[in-house]
N, C-alpha and C positions, 0 to 999 in steps of 0.2 A: 922245448926247454924243460917243461915239467918232467917229461919222460927221461931226459938226460939226468936231471937231479935225482929222480927216483932210482935210476940205475946206479948212480954214484952212492946213494944211501944204502942200497942193497949190499954194496961191497964195503960199507963203512965199519969201523971198529965198534961203534955204538950199536949198530944193528946186530953184529955178530955176538955181542955180549948179551943180547936179548933173545937169542935163539937157543934151541935145545931144551931138553927136559920135558916135563909133562905139564898138565894144567895146574898142578899144585905147586910147581916150581917157579921161582922168580928168576931162574937162570943167574946171570951176573948183573942184575939190575942195579945193585948198589954201586958197582964199578962204573956202569954207564952213567948213573946219576952224578958220581964224582967228576967224571970227564966233562959233563955238561956244566956243572957248577964251576969248574975251572975255566971253561971256555963257552960262555953262553951262546956264541954263534952256532954251536953244535946242536942247539935245540932243533934246528932244521932237520938234522938227521933223525931225530925222534919222529917229527911230523911226517917225514918222507919214508919212514920205515913201514908204512902201512902196505902190506902186500898179501900174498896168498897164504903165508904162514900166520894163521890167526893168533898163535901164541906170541909171536913177535909184535903183532898189532896190539894185542891186549896189554902187553908189558910196556910198550911205547905209550899207549893211552894212559896207563897208570902213572908213568913218570911225568907225562905232560900235565895230568891232573894235579899231581903233587907239586910240580913246579908252578902251576897257576896259583896255588895258595901262597907260595913264597915269593914268586917273581912274576906276577901276572903280565908285566910288560914283555917278558921274554917269550911267553906263549901266545900272546895276543895276535901276532902276525900269522899264526898257524891254527887258530881256533876253529876254522872251518872244518878241520878234520873231524870234529865232534858232531857235525851236522851231515857229514857225507855218507857214503855207501856203508860204512861200518855200522851205522845206526840200524841197518837191516840185517845184521849178522844173525846167524842162528846160534851163536854162543852167548850164554847168559853173562859170562865174565866180561865180554866186550860191552854188552849193554850196561852192566854195572858201572864200568869206568865212564861211559858216556853220560849216564844220568847224573852221576856225581859231579861231573865237570860243567854241565850246562849252565848252572846259575852263577858260575864264577866270572862270567864275561858280560860286558855291556854289548848286547846285540842290536843291530839295526832292526827296524820293525819287521821286515820280511824274514830275517834270520830268527828273531824272537818267536815269530809265528811257527817256524819250522822246529825250533827247540821245544816249544810247548806241545806241538803235535807229537814229537818223539816221546815226551814225558807222558802225555795222555795215553799213548799206545802202551807204554811200559807199565802203566798202572794195572794193566791186565796180563802182564808177563807171567808165565808159569812159575818162575823162580821168585820166591818171596823177598829175597834181598834186593832184587831189581825193583819190585813193586814198592818196597819200603823207601828206597832211595829216590825213586821216581816221584813219590808223593812228597818226600822231604824237599826235593828240588822244586817241584811245582808250588809248594807252599812258599818257598822263597820268591818265586816269580809273582805269586798272589799278593805279596806285600805291596808291590807296585801296581799290580793289575787287579783291581777289585772284581772284575768279571770272572776271574778264576776262583774266587773264594767259595761260591756254591759247590763247585766240583771238589775242591779241597775238603770242604766240610762234609760232603756226602761220603767221600772216600775215607776220611777220618772215622766216621761212624761205622763204615764197613770194617775197617781195621779193628776198631774197638770191639766189634761184635764177633770177630773171628776167634778161632780156637788157637791161633798162633800167638805165643807170648812175645815173639819178636815183633810182630805187627802191632800188637797192643802197646808194647813199650814205645815203639817208634811213634805211634799216634799220640801217646801221652807227651813225648818229648816235643813233637811238632806243635801241639796245642800250647804247651808252656812257652815255647819260643814265640809263637804268634801273639800270645797275650803280652809278653814282655815288649814286643815291637809295637804293640798297640794296634 
């Protein structure tokens, strides 16, 4: 059944709009987004567009993450895509989309454990944007899980001591947000 759905998605209009170009291109993501907004049942095409073309996967994840902010109920049935094999991708752009999306969902305990594991691993990612977003998302999880706070605090101190202005700024923003949330 899943294989049949994936095969159908590979031939879908939404998937074809996400293909082509290079890593700096968004292909025709805006058109794909409009199609899904006009017919929310087509979110499934985004979730099932995960395949060997990592650019298609990255763009589909990006759209799913954006949709999860606007319409979490549309993406909820497909949220497992963020915990799956793509979390082991060698592409930092894919990791970035995943770490940004993980705190947007209410995970069951085993899923939450997997999400936190992904974020912990990505705190050490070579790409600083991935590290910054992984910490941001982990801090969001730490609001409800006090056991994560020592790790978040340690990593905030590491970011603040780094030479990267981006990491220092992200650490400052996370601290401010955590203070506001109490």
